[in-house]
Structures are given as C-alpha cells and as structure tokens.
N, C-alpha and C positions, 0 to 999 in steps of 0.2 A: 607792720614791722617786717614782714617777709619781702614786700616790695622795696622797702627802704634798704634792706640788706642786699637785695639784688643790685640796686643802683649803686650802692657803695662799692660792691665788689667789681662792678663794671668800671666805675671811675678809677679803681685801683690799677687798671690795665694800662695806664699812661705809660708811654714808652721810656726807654732808658735815655737819660739826659746827661749832658756834660756840665762841667762847672762853668760859671759865668765867664764870658769871653768879651773882649773889646775890639774884635776885628772889624774892619770896615766891610770886608767881604764876608758877611755873616754866613751865607749858605755854604760856601766852600770850607771855611774854617770849622764850622760846626760839624759838617759831615766827616771831616778828617778826624776830629776829636772823638766822635761817636765810635769810630772804628777802634780806637785805643782804650776806651773807657771800660770799666767793669760791666759785665753783662753782654758785651759784644762778642759772642762766641759762636763757633760753628754749630750747626749748619745755618743758623739764621743770620748771624752777624749782628750789626747794629739793629736793635729791636725798636723800631719806631714806625709801626704800621700806619698810623694816622698822620705822620709828618709833623707832630706837635713840637718837635725840637726846633722847627724852623719858624715858630710863631712866638709872639710875646717878647718880653724883655729878658735880660739876664736873670732878674729876680724870679720871673715866671718859670724859667728853665730849672732853677734850683728848687722851686716849690714842686714842680712836676716830679723831679727825681725823688724828693722826700716823700711825696705822695705814693710813688711806686714802692719805695722801701716799706713804708708803713702798711699799705694795703697788702703787700706781699706777705709781710710777717703775720698780719691778722688772718689772712687767708690760709696760711700754713697751719696756724693754730686751729682755725675753724674746721679745716679739712680733717686734721688729725682728730679733733674732738668728735666730729660727725662719725668717723669710722669707728672710734672707740665706743661711742654710744651705741651705734648700730650693731656692734659685736656683742653688746650686753655686758661690757666690762664696767665696773663701777666701784666706788669707794665703799667701805663698810659703814654701817651706822645710819644716822638720820641726817637729812639735809635740814629739816625743821622739826618742830614738835609732832607734826602729823604727816610728813612726807619723808620716805626713806629713799636712799640712793638705789636700793634694789628695785623699788617700785618704778622709779624713773627709767632704769635700765631696761625694763620690759616694754617701754614705749618706743615709738619712732622718735628720732631726735627732735623734730619740731613739736611733736606732742609733749615731749619731756620738758622742753622750754616753756610751753604754755602752762605746764603743771607746777613750775617753780613759783613759790609765793612771791607776791609783788615786792616784799621787802628784800628778798634774795636778788631779784632782778635789779632793784635799785642799788644794792651793794656792788653788783657786777658792773653796772654802768658808771657808778661813782669811781670805781677803781680804774676803769678805762679813762675817765675824765682826768684823774690825777696823773696817769701816765702820759696823757696828751699834753697836759700843762707842763709836766717835767721836761718833755722833749722840745717844747716851744719856748720855754723860759730860759734860754741861754743868754749869756752876756753878749755874744755876737750871734745873731740869728743866721741860719743857713742861707737865707735869701740875701744876706749882707756879707757873705764870704765866710761865715762860721762853719763848723763841722756839721755834717748831716746827722739826722736823728740816730741815736744809738739805742740798744735794747736797755730798757729801764730796769727790769728785774728778770732774771738775775743779771747784774752788771757783768760785762765781758771785757777783759783787758787784752787788747791786741798789741800793746806797746812793744812786746818782745818778739813779735812775729815779723819775719822778713817781708820785704815788699812783694816778692814773687808769691809767697804763700798767702799773704793778705789779699792779693789780686785774685788768686784762685778761690779763696773763701768768699769774696765779694761776688764773683761770677756765679758761684753755686747758690748763694743766697738769693740773688736776683732771679736766676733761672728757675729755681725751685718755687720762689714766690709767684712767678708768672704762671707756672703750671698749677699751683694751688689756687690761684684766682680763677682759672678756667674750671678747675675741679669743683670748687664751691659753688660757682655759678651753675654748673651742671647739676649738682645736688639740689640746689634751690629750684631749678626748672623741673627736675624729675619729681620733686615733692609737690609742686603746685600744678604741674601739667602732666598728667599720666601719659606715658608713652613718648614724651618729648626727648628722652635720652634712651635710645634703644638698648644700650649696654647695661642700663640699670633696671630695665623692665623685669619684674618678678623678684627683685631684691627686697627682702622683708624690711629693710631700713627705709624704704620709700613707700 
C-alpha cells in the first residue's frame, strides 16, 4: 500500500498541459500555449520538467492535465491529513465499536491507517471510487473537449467569477497541488526510509 501510494503520488507530478490543439507545428504551438495556461507562473514558468506536453496525442495531453489536477487535489488532502494526524488533532468519539479517534491520534499517521478496521478502509476506498466515476462519467469527456474534472464534494460554483480571478485561482490550485505532491512524497519517504528527508529527522510524526 505504501509503495503504491508513492507511485501514485509520483505519477501525479505530470506537468501542466494545454487544451487540445490541431497545429501542424506541434512543438512551437504547444510551447506558446503552455506559457499562457493556468499554472505557468513565475519563477518556474511552464511546468513541464519531463517534456511530456510534447508527447502523445491531443487526448493524451488532456488526460495528463486531468491527472495533474486530480493528483494535486489528493496530495493536498493527504498532506493536510498527515499534518493534522501528526499534531494529534482528532474527532471526538469512536471510529468503530473498539477503535476511538483519540487512540488513533496517538499513533503515527501510517500506523493509524493500519489500525483502521478493514470495513472502514473499504468505505474510504469506495467513496474515492464513486468520486472518480463521477468525474469521468461526463456527457463529453475531457479528452474529447469536455470540461476538466471539478471537485465533486463540496461542489464549487465559479460561474460568477471573472476570468482574471478564475485564472489566479487555477494558478494557485495547480501550484499548491504540485508542492503538496512533493510534500506527501517526502512524508512517505521519511516514514519508510529513516533519515531520507533531513528536515523531518526527529519529528515524532515519522
């Protein structure tokens, strides 16, 4: 499970990608679009360290962008959850008939996950599955020109937001998601390989 989580987090670092283009000069047109798209901000600019935006079809590019959005959102939740758990903050009451939230908060985050009953883990994974199906089951899929995946719950309506403000919010989401992917990979490494992240050495959450 830990290895799978690491690979998923790494896969989520796919770079910022543009909407499908039909230009004959793919490389030039794509690079120009990357400079104008959400997430292309100073000091990094167009974030595509592996050059993935220059590979594959238009549908592939749209899939990469959706993957970055999804993995960034998951990484932000995971990073926040890890910090909250590591700080000992917890809900009141019982998670199950024999496991309290307080007892889980006394453990390291990965140990707390291991202590969650299998039925609880199944419910969490099922909820994730439903969210994934909801984002993929659109009338026009994002690889066919449809809108990119949005947050399922709670739903957020940006219809009344100006184009400039929306662009700023998109930049923030993408950049925060990228940082969160790096953060959660660091947390996973620190948990599994002692001393691999010097800044986290001696932290009781690891």
